[in-house]
SERO-4910 file (N, C-alpha, C, O; in steps of 0.05 Angstrom, whole numbers):
BEGIN
 pado doro    nc1    nc2    nc3   cac1   cac2   cac3    cc1    cc2    cc3    oc1    oc2    oc3
  Met    A   -354    231   -186   -335    221   -157   -314    211   -167   -295    216   -152
  His    A   -307    196   -189   -281    181   -196   -265    206   -191   -249    208   -172
  Gln    A   -270    226   -211   -251    255   -212   -245    263   -185   -222    270   -178
  Asp    A   -267    262   -165   -262    274   -139   -242    255   -122   -224    265   -107
  Leu    A   -246    233   -125   -222    217   -112   -193    222   -126   -172    219   -112
  Leu    A   -191    229   -149   -167    229   -163   -152    258   -154   -128    262   -151
  Asp    A   -178    278   -151   -168    304   -139   -155    305   -112   -134    317   -107
  Arg    A   -173    291    -95   -165    285    -65   -133    272    -66   -115    279    -51
  Ile    A   -133    255    -85   -104    241    -86    -82    260    -93    -60    259    -81
  Ser    A    -88    277   -113    -71    297   -127    -63    321   -101    -40    331    -97
  Ser    A    -86    328    -87    -81    352    -67    -70    341    -47    -58    356    -32
  Arg    A    -70    311    -39    -54    309    -14    -28    290    -17    -15    280      2
  Tyr    A    -23    288    -41      1    270    -52     30    278    -37     44    261    -27
  Ala    A     37    305    -37     60    311    -24     62    299      4     83    288     11
  Thr    A     41    301     19     38    294     48     36    264     51     39    255     74
  Leu    A     32    248     33     30    220     36     54    201     44     76    207     36
  Ser    A     52    184     57     73    165     65     86    152     37     79    159     15
  Lys    A    104    134     41    118    124     21     94     98      9     88     94    -15
  Gly    A     86     85     31     65     68     23     42     76     13     30     64     -5
  Gln    A     33     99     25     10    111     18     11    125    -18     -9    128    -33
  Lys    A     30    130    -22     41    141    -48     41    117    -67     37    121    -91
  Arg    A     45     93    -56     44     69    -77     15     64    -82      6     59   -104
  Ile    A      2     66    -60    -28     64    -68    -45     85    -87    -62     80   -104
  Ala    A    -36    104    -80    -40    134    -96    -32    128   -125    -49    132   -143
  Asp    A     -5    119   -130      3    118   -161    -14     88   -173    -19     83   -196
  Tyr    A    -18     76   -157    -32     48   -167    -62     59   -179    -70     59   -202
  Ile    A    -73     68   -159   -103     79   -165   -105     98   -189   -124     96   -204
  Thr    A    -84    116   -192    -81    136   -215    -76    128   -237    -89    139   -255
  Lys    A    -55    104   -244    -52     95   -266    -71     72   -276    -78     69   -299
  His    A    -78     57   -255    -99     34   -260   -128     36   -251   -141     16   -246
  Ala    A   -137     60   -250   -164     65   -239   -184     44   -249   -202     36   -234
  Asp    A   -180     35   -275   -195     12   -285   -200    -15   -275   -220    -29   -276
  Lys    A   -171    -20   -262   -171    -41   -248   -177    -42   -223   -192    -59   -213
  Ala    A   -168    -25   -210   -172    -14   -183   -196    -14   -170   -201    -18   -146
  Val    A   -215     -9   -193   -243     -8   -187   -255    -31   -176   -273    -29   -160
  Arg    A   -244    -58   -185   -255    -82   -182   -240    -94   -153   -251   -113   -142
  Met    A   -221    -86   -146   -201    -94   -130   -215    -99   -101   -231    -82    -95
  Thr    A   -212   -118    -83   -213   -117    -57   -190   -100    -43   -171    -95    -58
  Ala    A   -187    -89    -18   -172    -82     -2   -149    -99     -4   -127    -88     -7
  Ala    A   -153   -121     -3   -130   -139     -1   -112   -142    -27    -88   -143    -27
  Arg    A   -127   -144    -49   -115   -146    -75   -101   -118    -81    -80   -116    -93
  Leu    A   -116    -98    -72   -103    -73    -76    -75    -68    -62    -56    -55    -70
  Ala    A    -76    -80    -42    -52    -78    -20    -27    -97    -31     -4    -93    -25
  Gln    A    -37   -117    -46    -19   -135    -55    -10   -119    -81     15   -119    -83
  Glu    A    -23   -104   -101    -14    -98   -124      5    -75   -117     24    -71   -132
  Ala    A      1    -60    -98     14    -35    -87     37    -42    -70     54    -25    -64
  Ser    A     38    -67    -63     62    -77    -49     65    -61    -16     84    -51     -4
  Val    A     35    -65     -8     34    -50     21     14    -68     36      3    -87     24
  Ser    A      9    -63     60     -9    -81     74    -39    -70     75    -46    -47     75
  Glu    A    -55    -92     74    -85    -84     71    -92    -63     91   -110    -47     84
  Ser    A    -82    -58    116    -87    -41    137    -80    -14    123    -94      6    126
  Thr    A    -58    -13    108    -50     14     94    -66     23     76    -71     47     74
  Val    A    -78      3     59    -99      8     41   -127     22     58   -136     43     51
  Val    A   -135      9     76   -155     19     94   -151     46    107   -169     63    104
  Arg    A   -130     50    120   -121     78    128   -118     96    104   -127    118    108
  Phe    A   -109     94     84   -112    107     55   -141    116     52   -145    140     50
  Ala    A   -160    100     53   -190    109     47   -194    126     64   -202    148     56
  Ala    A   -190    122     93   -199    139    113   -182    166    112   -191    186    122
  Leu    A   -158    167    101   -145    189     96   -157    209     74   -157    234     76
  Met    A   -166    195     53   -183    210     29   -208    216     40   -224    223     24
  Gly    A   -218    215     68   -242    224     74   -268    201     66   -290    209     62
  Tyr    A   -263    177     66   -280    155     66   -285    141     88   -266    134    102
  Asp    A   -309    133     96   -312    117    114   -306     84    112   -322     66    115
  Gly    A   -280     81    106   -273     53     97   -266     50     72   -271     69     58
  Tyr    A   -256     27     61   -247     21     36   -276     18     16   -278     30     -6
  Pro    A   -296      2     26   -313     -2      4   -326     30     -6   -333     36    -28
  Lys    A   -326     45     16   -340     75      3   -322     85    -12   -331     97    -31
  Met    A   -292     84    -12   -274     98    -31   -274     79    -58   -269     90    -79
  Gln    A   -280     50    -56   -282     39    -81   -306     48    -96   -305     52   -120
  Arg    A   -329     50    -81   -353     60    -97   -350     86   -107   -363     90   -127
  Ala    A   -334    105    -99   -330    130   -107   -308    126   -131   -304    146   -146
  Leu    A   -298    108   -134   -278    103   -158   -297     96   -179   -294    108   -201
  Gln    A   -319     75   -176   -336     63   -192   -348     85   -209   -349     86   -234
  Glu    A   -360    109   -189   -379    125   -203   -363    147   -222   -376    163   -236
***
């Protein structure tokens, strides 16, 4: 699943907004840290709002941030 999320990010990267790209870049470069972060903490690290993180998870096809986080853990 971890690779599935990275594949989703890669395939959609060109269409992401600036804030969404910050999240994508952070997850791609720091997946080991991101896996343990709350949406609020990931937002802080990526310099975006928490709602941007939640919308990013939905854009990636997950029913909320916790589901995306679980996919990253697997």
